[in-house]
C-alpha positions in Angstrom: 147.3 200.3 89.4 146.2 196.9 87.8 145.0 196.7 83.8 142.2 194.1 83.7 141.0 193.6 79.9 137.2 194.4 81.2 135.3 194.9 84.1 135.8 195.8 87.6 139.5 194.1 89.2 139.5 191.6 91.5 141.4 191.2 94.9 144.9 189.4 95.4 142.7 187.3 97.6 140.4 186.3 95.0 142.7 185.4 92.4 143.3 181.8 92.4 140.4 181.0 94.6 140.9 177.1 93.9 140.8 174.4 91.5 137.3 173.6 92.3 136.3 176.7 90.4 138.6 175.9 87.8 137.5 171.9 87.2 134.1 173.3 86.9 134.9 175.7 84.7 136.4 173.0 82.6 134.0 170.7 82.5 131.3 173.3 81.3 134.0 174.4 78.5 134.4 171.0 77.2 130.0 170.0 77.0 129.9 173.5 75.2 132.6 172.6 72.8 131.7 169.5 71.4 127.9 171.4 70.9 129.7 174.3 69.2 130.9 171.3 66.8 127.5 169.3 66.1 124.7 172.1 66.7 123.7 175.0 63.9 123.2 177.1 66.5 126.8 178.3 67.3 126.5 181.9 67.9 123.9 181.0 70.6 125.7 178.3 72.3 128.8 181.2 72.2 126.6 183.1 74.5 125.6 180.2 76.7 129.3 179.6 77.3 130.1 183.0 78.1 127.3 182.8 80.5 128.0 179.8 82.0 131.3 180.3 82.1 130.8 183.5 84.5 128.3 181.8 86.5 130.5 178.7 88.0 133.4 180.5 88.7 131.4 183.6 89.8 133.9 186.4 88.8 132.8 190.0 89.6 132.9 191.6 86.2 133.2 188.6 84.0 132.1 190.3 80.8 128.5 188.8 78.8 126.8 190.7 76.9 127.4 193.9 74.5 131.4 193.5 73.2 131.7 191.0 76.0 134.8 189.0 74.5 136.5 191.8 73.0 138.7 194.3 74.1 137.6 197.0 76.5 136.6 199.5 73.7 135.1 197.0 72.0 133.3 196.7 74.5 132.0 200.1 74.9 131.6 201.1 72.1 129.3 198.0 71.0 125.8 199.7 72.2 124.4 202.6 73.3 126.9 205.8 74.8 125.0 207.5 77.0 126.3 210.7 78.8 124.8 211.6 82.1 125.8 214.4 84.5 125.7 218.4 85.4 127.0 221.2 83.8 130.8 220.0 83.4 129.3 217.0 81.3 126.6 219.9 79.1 129.3 221.3 78.2 127.9 224.7 80.1 130.7 227.3 78.9 131.7 225.6 75.6 128.5 227.2 74.2 127.0 225.9 70.7 124.3 224.2 72.6 121.5 222.1 71.3 118.2 223.6 70.1 115.7 223.7 72.7 118.6 223.7 75.7 118.7 227.2 75.9 115.8 229.1 76.2 113.3 230.6 79.0 110.0 232.2 78.4 109.9 233.0 81.3 112.5 235.9 81.0 109.7 238.1 78.9 110.0 241.8 80.3 107.0 243.1 83.2 104.2 242.0 82.5 104.6 239.7 80.1 107.1 237.1 82.0 105.1 234.1 83.5 107.0 231.6 86.0 105.2 228.9 84.6 106.2 229.1 81.1 108.2 227.1 79.8 112.6 227.0 80.1 115.1 225.0 79.9 119.1 225.5 80.3 120.3 222.8 79.9 123.1 223.9 77.8 124.1 220.2 76.1 126.8 221.7 73.9 127.9 220.0 70.5 131.6 221.0 71.9 131.0 218.5 75.3 133.6 215.6 75.8 131.3 213.3 75.6 130.1 214.6 71.7 133.5 214.9 70.9 133.9 211.2 72.2 130.7 210.1 70.2 132.6 211.7 67.0 135.7 209.5 67.6 134.2 206.7 68.3 131.3 204.4 66.3 128.7 203.8 68.9 126.6 201.1 67.8 123.8 202.1 69.4 124.6 206.4 68.8 124.5 208.5 71.6 122.1 209.5 74.3 123.0 212.7 76.1 120.4 213.9 78.8 123.1 215.6 81.2 122.0 218.8 82.3 123.4 222.5 83.8 122.6 222.9 87.5 122.0 218.7 87.2 122.6 217.5 91.1 122.3 213.6 91.9 118.3 213.4 92.9 118.0 215.1 89.1 119.5 210.9 88.0 116.1 208.8 89.6 114.1 212.1 89.7 112.8 214.8 86.9 114.4 217.9 86.7 112.3 220.5 87.9 114.4 223.2 87.1 114.0 222.3 82.9 111.2 222.4 81.1 111.0 217.9 79.6 113.8 216.6 81.5 113.0 213.2 82.6 115.3 211.2 85.5 118.6 210.5 83.4 118.3 207.4 84.5 115.5 206.7 82.4 117.7 206.5 79.5 119.7 203.6 80.5 118.8 199.6 79.2 120.7 196.4 78.8 121.6 197.7 75.2 123.4 200.4 77.2 127.6 199.9 76.6 128.7 202.9 78.1 127.8 205.5 80.6 129.6 208.4 81.3 129.3 211.5 84.0 130.9 214.2 86.2 128.7 214.7 89.0 128.5 216.1 92.6 129.5 220.1 92.4 125.8 221.4 92.4 125.5 218.7 95.5 127.7 220.9 96.9 126.6 224.6 96.7 129.3 225.0 94.3 127.0 228.1 93.0 127.3 229.5 96.5 130.5 229.3 96.6 131.5 231.3 94.2 128.8 233.9 94.1 130.0 234.0 98.1 133.5 234.0 97.1 133.4 237.0 94.7 131.3 238.9 97.0 133.6 238.6 99.7 136.4 236.9 99.6 139.4 236.5 102.5 140.8 239.4 101.9 137.6 241.4 101.5 135.3 243.1 104.3 137.0 241.8 107.7 133.3 241.9 109.3 131.6 239.9 107.3 131.7 235.9 107.0 134.2 235.2 104.3 133.7 232.7 101.5 135.8 230.4 103.5 134.4 231.1 106.7 131.0 230.2 105.6 131.9 226.9 103.4 134.8 225.2 104.1 133.6 223.1 107.1 130.3 222.9 105.5 131.6 221.3 102.8 134.0 219.2 104.9 131.1 217.8 106.6 128.9 217.3 103.6 131.3 215.1 101.7 131.0 212.0 103.7 126.9 212.1 103.4 127.6 212.5 99.3 129.4 209.6 99.1 127.5 207.3 100.0 124.5 208.8 98.3 126.9 208.5 95.1 127.4 205.3 95.7 124.3 204.6 95.5 123.2 206.4 92.4 127.0 204.7 90.4 124.8 201.2 91.5 122.0 202.4 90.4 123.5 202.9 87.1 124.5 199.4 86.9 121.6 198.0 87.8 120.0 200.0 85.2 123.1 199.4 82.4 124.3 195.9 83.5 126.7 195.4 80.5 127.5 199.1 80.5 131.6 200.2 81.0 131.0 203.0 83.8 133.2 206.3 84.0 133.2 208.9 86.1 134.8 212.0 85.5 135.9 214.7 88.1 136.7 218.1 87.8 139.5 220.5 86.9 141.6 222.4 89.0 140.4 226.2 87.8 143.4 227.7 89.1 146.8 227.9 88.3 148.9 226.2 91.7 149.7 229.8 92.7 147.9 232.0 91.4 147.3 236.1 91.4 145.1 238.6 92.2 144.7 240.0 89.1 143.1 237.6 86.5 139.3 239.3 85.8 137.5 236.6 87.9 137.1 239.2 91.0 138.8 236.6 93.6 141.2 236.9 96.2 144.8 234.3 95.4 144.0 233.1 98.8 140.2 231.6 97.9 141.2 230.0 94.6 144.0 228.6 96.0 141.2 227.6 98.5 138.8 226.6 95.5 141.6 224.3 94.1 142.0 222.5 97.6 137.7 221.7 98.1 137.8 220.8 93.8 140.7 218.3 95.0 139.2 216.9 98.1 135.7 216.5 96.1 137.7 214.6 93.3 139.4 212.5 96.3 136.0 211.9 97.3 134.1 210.7 93.7 137.3 208.6 93.1 137.0 206.4 96.8 133.1 206.1 95.7 133.9 204.8 91.9 135.9 202.4 93.5 133.5 201.4 96.7 130.5 201.1 93.7 133.2 199.2 91.5 132.8 201.1 88.5 135.7 203.5 86.9 137.1 206.9 87.5 139.0 209.9 85.4 140.6 212.5 87.0 141.3 215.8 84.9 144.1 217.7 87.8 146.6 216.9 85.9 146.0 217.7 82.4 144.9 220.8 83.5 148.3 222.0 84.8 149.3 225.0 83.0 145.6 225.4 81.3 143.8 226.9 83.9 142.3 230.8 84.6 145.1 233.3 83.9 147.0 231.0 82.3 148.5 231.8 78.9 146.0 228.5 77.0 142.9 228.6 79.3 140.6 225.4 79.1 138.2 227.1 81.8 135.8 230.3 81.3 137.2 233.4 83.4 134.1 234.9 85.1 131.7 236.4 83.2 129.5 238.8 85.0 125.8 239.2 84.8 123.4 235.7 84.2 119.9 235.2 83.7 118.0 237.1 85.5 119.6 238.5 89.1 122.5 236.6 88.7 125.9 237.6 89.9 127.8 235.6 87.2 127.0 233.9 84.3 126.7 230.1 84.3 129.7 229.1 81.7 131.9 231.2 84.0 134.3 228.9 86.1 133.7 225.9 83.7 135.6 224.2 80.7 135.5 226.1 77.8 135.6 224.1 74.0 139.6 223.4 74.5 138.8 221.8 77.9 136.2 219.3 76.9 138.5 218.1 74.2 141.1 217.7 76.7 138.9 215.6 79.1 137.4 213.1 76.1 141.2 212.6 75.5 141.2 211.3 78.9 138.3 209.5 78.8 139.3 208.0 75.3 142.9 206.5 77.1 140.6 205.0 79.8 138.3 203.6 77.3 140.9 201.9 75.3 143.5 201.4 78.6 141.5 200.9 81.1 143.0 201.7 84.8 141.4 200.7 87.9 142.1 202.0 91.8 
């Protein structure tokens, strides 16, 4: 692991790429230093100085724009913080949802229900990790919170038709964005279907019906490489829309203990819990690879959640809550981090903001 001050790290074979680039940088620095002495437009020249140095050495991740020249934390807080992502970003299960993100006018009793009526269950929580970070840091541009429960990767660049009034999440980004965080990918591999099928028929269930592992194990393994390429493109699109921002991708917490039992109230057999932990590990590994390929940062909450899974003495994950909106078997809050879990994730991100590490 290396710990650069800002931006993406350089490969070993790029370091000391030759004396020519440094000679050129020295010449530019000398000329601009003289300009600083004689010109009243010092601030403008200092900006030109940073841009010129970056241009001469062509160093990937060279810091210009908001926060350039400061600490990693100063760079991240120098502009607007934009929180993208799915339910693990929005705070599903952490409760205390923002007004306008927890209603569905289609739930009226027949014959008054209408599928065309307004509905928004993005469930953006005041306890979500982005809110915690915003409370503990002074972002000069404030916080824009557009994560939405149920979101998939396509909702980054397209309107979310499952929820009223949700524009493409990437529309929130611009050159003034200094920090982007996002958890995304679980819905793209069908997380909700996995949970539902494991509740209905797990490995210890009805033998003559396909179990959840039989239905989803190979499907997920086949889907992950495809999703990795999709997410790399999404991460690069984020960097293009927010060229001055630090981009931090957050993985998914492990839901269950390493050695679970059948005694919990989640209706899941122990062997299915172990398998779901394994799938979460594969998903996080893929997300880390995609982040490294795109040159963005990655935070893995797996280790932090050890001892705090479902069934533990101090759970940071909600157990199964039966009965959700419409005909849903489980409430969407099930198997999502509670407020304590989001506070723990926020702490991990804070550490990354102050002391960034890269793969």
